[in-house]
Steps between C-alpha positions, in 0.01 A plus 500: 500500500171573677315183399136514607556755775285816479743792514255778416590808702825365644809719523873451552775744594834418332806680636786515254241476224682740270740254343622147451325233701278754678366631168441144380305425820288812445426402141408141589268604782334760275457244219336270754249772592653652812511876556870570555656783701838545327745632763861598432749777577546564126198700383590465131520121534161495672350698212645253245353201686162671539496585126583142404224366727249754366593396144349155556207631705632416847402698808774670697573796723816708472709530815848647497579426863210693640411368841363154426197560720400792276532286188313211655206728578474579127467129414150352489440326832779395732828375356486123481875446447823690548799389293816644656762461231837573670650680199307806617713507816837524328441679170543878478262719296602512136777255568 
């Protein structure tokens, strides 16, 4: 997906990253070398996604709907992308 682009040190914030398409986006970005901030209202789902990314050696930061600015500061460098997956706007925690 990245071709010949140097993505060393790049980061992405993915809202709704705890499940479904958001989790798949997190995994793909991590496999491609991005540091991913996994953001979701469901803390258990975030932990599952982070564990699956860590299992293949991907870099990610846990974020269970902490203020995004706080999470972004933890990422190396400035966030290069924000993926706002709308599922995070309608889904309830643990639901």
